[in-house]
Each structure stands twice: as structure tokens, then as C-alpha cells.
Steps between C-alpha positions, in 0.01 A plus 500: 500500500639195671381178340226324697553127523326216679557145609244242604609289794328197644453449870415137563240561767202267480162667531222375722237441235484401137189705429522836328359800684541877508850623420723514808845651507766642731670822396784708634762733359835664579674807363871512420751733337755434227794746480504451122128524419318649800209383718283199423228292658491122521158337519452152644174323421414148617190340345317225690493222242163350588324838495520548121325339204688274259422442131656278236775671298670428167733250669196294601569576867305716743617846596376811682548857381491812718496850356709729722497879478716733709431874479709772666306826514554854621160663513318397184821453300641151446877531537590135443315175436554133431241261356562135422350151511637266763477131408480224757700177484346252256301204636444163338136515611286708735515238776876551534630672811515873440814675621521862604716708267679830539573786263753779543521824305760777510377844388695826481326784681633853566504634855162627618170404660262278302162337526579140412196324351496123453246313286486121464260308276467125454459488122326162518240614751192721483587661833579873481859621542637547849615857558689668781725799546753639744735795533872444443779751553838478326761730650833392348745724316870495412605739778320382814586202720199268504384149583282280283190317610558168676428196287399180679658191346354159423832362373822617338805376314809650342441637151634289215306678224347844555120529494229718650543331839874579508631770733866555590610145430197316639183355351226583751154346498273731704274397786167660410327491839566663836375190686743232621330180624662264748663281232726794406809497719690777320425849375735646238510853362682722253552877477740750346660823625589767244742793481660460844823627342335829402389572855789354700787508254657221297584191708397664828386246759142472618285238672198306374286339771205267451259335742153364560288710733147468635271702275300663777763547773794573264730286719775278355417132546773311687812439292328551165738777401829555320725760339744557213784749481492655154715726284310780329444428129228550235308180586521272803277196543343346808424131453423338834280245672381412849398170654140548617430145618460629858329828411151500657183591316459873460561811294858601426719723285836451338689820573810615308701807605812674371706697754814709467817458708345720771199265516272766352206352308535557124227278355232260616261262326248251641273229366212337687444126528275273700605174660284201593682263732245357746747252653713784640370703794562875498699637794523859384253652747499503880364186665398675824172677434376511859535878519398573141171636367374149417533370856152614604325371187276200559441215257183644347658842446808343344289293262315812388818706465684227308209474256505877453862503378435247222468775233861609557648157569727308266399154377744348748357704787144409401577130512674531837223718644228256402690222674521716813127565489429128472733423791336767719812522719501845661875522554586395145241742363650779710849423370381488141310828528793673669748367243273616216524862616860473620616410149324810366610742771762355738537832682131529584285202399216622722478829311490313168206292625310801638540685170370202305219438751363848424472402134328174596247700702430714192437204268289322763282810528473555125489151351369252759194289418266294715734200470842649419737740668615781275854361471353172367333671204671570169476875546642475851788280386594735216475806727724345767750365249532803272364787709220742429429538125579832335149507354182297546204497261181376668211412267210338678208592271597451136196361317643168379801449726539349841622755757874540451810690604818570304810570707797671342858510627757722334769249595518157666858380553660530153168511315320816392134585436359201688124444516270265691134434421272380782130423459197390701315223314273412795370862527453455875822463695792739532732238351640621169718216365774585254390468138816607319840666541791590276754434778710189429419227750142617555182380328518592132158447343467584127120462531460738793283748310267224385466360852447845648203560269344153532246656734278573199705379201575130473789437256428283197867412447689339790827649368356851463717768659288809434130542546399828341126437505428694817384853560668745735806286569828681568716224645734487200555876511561504876745210472702652217475858628483482881418819688 
């Protein structure tokens, strides 16, 4: 087995607070192939420095410690794993500024499909471990032409001494987010193409193209494109960058393609990223909307419709939409609403809106309360964002529990077996706020079972996570075994 090595790198990014809180981290990964040793995965983990707890160590300085576990499973069988303690930079005292720090691992993994489970635990905190999983597919072999994942780059330099961050003559520090704020004027990326010589023949010519395209419309953005003429060989690298100073806010993809001398597509790989650049105005959609489906919408209708798309809006779109609602300018609201659907379906934005509006009508009928539209409730938001659940458990009459529902999704994006718990603590309205979910980015509440059963059982311990002193309760079973 290939030796697994690691290197701790420091990113000197000042955090916004000096107070410790729940562990926060950014994680991404890429898969690559080595002609000498086979496929492997690189993991990139960035820990938010002020989100961990620090204790005094033997050097009389303060340091955090995170236990990291990576499991690669096929069914119930663990095929590969890595477990280690990640130490933070040392601090002279706990009032010192806490920098974010990044860890990279390189792990050999045979071709196949795996459930990749990640567990992170702050060893100096009483908080439970954070756990998430996703499906990864590794499809490399020594006979087939293939392209690696695309790695986003924070910075790079030529290799002087080989380490875990070294690839093909460069030391590459990964960028662990897919969000590029306005202070970033460049986006850089790295990828590899394998075994072109085995498909095309040794030293045969082929073309590598790369560009930035709009995520929804799949259209190349301006002159953000380029190409390389390559000779077929075992490994070719793509190491490129684009100036994105004038790239407007929005959702985009970096797109890499390999084409033969007849311009036939051989390979393609994309990676999503989001740009926030409020000083630059987007010009990617038509400005004349006088004959479009939004032309007949009045101000009140537009306000209602713009609010209804919040569940599927990006953070950038939400901020822009709220400014439009405050301004109450009908024409600007029309342009925003049209552009929202144009970016998702440039061929027929009206059809995209009508399809979504049908779902809004469903959630308004099912989940509205006396003071909220259905799309404003937690259940409505989740339904519109992720679609109809695969299963729903509705328990309104358990003896000691508030009325509750458990929604189960087989898959949400790259995450499997996702569950949401909603409950009704007021016992009167139809508003079931979210109590807990195992989807990253949603409310994760270790005490959800205790809070659910507070109707008749008041916890004696504020840190209690299980309250087993209730009769007839099945919430734990329904959560762990949805049906």
C-alpha cells in the first residue's frame, strides 16, 4: 500500500472573533491517478481557528487538537480508513489572534464506488463529533484515457523539496471553498489527463480547452477561455488561471475538455464555483423584457413571487432580492425576476418559473399558517429546495412528544440518507419548525430528542442528549430507520 503522508500548512487568515465556539471547517477533495501506484484521493480540510478550543500543552503554549477520521466503505465493509489528530498552531495565550489552518492527506484507493464518511471531533470540547458522508466514484485504470478532478488553488510555487503538496514540479496549496468574494481577482486551477497515448497513440496531437461558463445557462463567459495543443503521453497537466476581477456575481463552472484532431470530444470535467462581485453589473441576460412573461406582473405580484424563490436562491441572490424588495421599483424587480429564471433556463425561463410555481402552490396548500405562507415555513423551504421527500413519518399523538415529522431523502446533492426533524411545540398552528437535520449546513441539534419530549419530560441536565424516561416514544427508531 502506498504510504500515507500529511503536511500541516498555515493560512494566515484572521478570524472574526477570538471566542471559541462549535467546530467549523471547510472540506473538499480531489481524485488523481499515478501511473506507478494507481488511484488516490487528496483531502483538503481547512479549520476555522476561532471555532476550536485551546488548552495549555507541554511547551506552555495553547493549542487545539482535532480528531479526524476518514472511512471509505462499500456496503458495511470498510475498505480504507485514516484516523489522526490534527494540531493547531501554538498560541502564546488564548487572547492571541487565531489563524485558520489547513490539512492535506493523500490516500491510495482502488477504483470503485465508495461511501466516504468523515468524522471530526474537537478533543478539547464536550461537543459531539461532527459526521457527514458522501458518495465518491473512482474510475481510473492503466488502460483508459481519463481526467482527474479539478483542484482549485490558493497559491503555488515550484517544488524545491518534494512533499505531500507537490505534484508534477509544483507545490500547490488548495483553495478549500467554492466561494470567491470580491477581493479575489484571480481563480487558479489544476488537473491532470492520463493515458492519452494509449487511446490516440504516442505523441499524437490533441487539444485541451478550458473556460468559465455560467452554471445555469452553460454559456462561455466573454473571453474567459483558452486552449493548449498537447502531445499524447501518460500524464499531461493543466495549470491555468483566469482574471475574474470583472466577473459579476453568480454561479459558474470551470470547464475542461480534451478533443481529438477532428474536434471530437474525448473527455470533459467541470467544477462549480460561486462569485460575489457586487460592484460589477451582470449583462448576461436580455435587457428588453417588454415582451417577456414578467411584463404583465405588477409590483405586488413581483414582491410575492420574489419572496417565493428565496428557498432556491443563492446567498448572493438573496441579498440582491431583498434590496429590490426594499426599493420597490417595478422595472428593476421585473429584470431581477426574469434574470433569475433566465440563468436557470435561458431557452425557456417562463417554463422554469411555471414549473416551480406549481411546487410553490403545493407547499402553500400544505404548510401555510395563519401568519406565514407555506414557502416561508421550514417544511416549505426544505420541500422547495430539495424536492418531495422519499418518505415522511408523521407522529402527532405520541404520549410525551410534541407532534413531529421526520422527512427522509435517499440523496441530497452528494449526501446520502438525509433526514429532517420538524416539530410543533405550540400544539396549535401548522408551523412545524425544524428541530434537527443531518444535512451539513442545516440545523444540527444534538439535543433534539430531549427537546422533542419536553412536552412532559423536563431535562435535569442542560447537556443531556437523550431522554429515555418517556413511554411510547419512537422518534429515535423512526430517525435511524426511516420508512
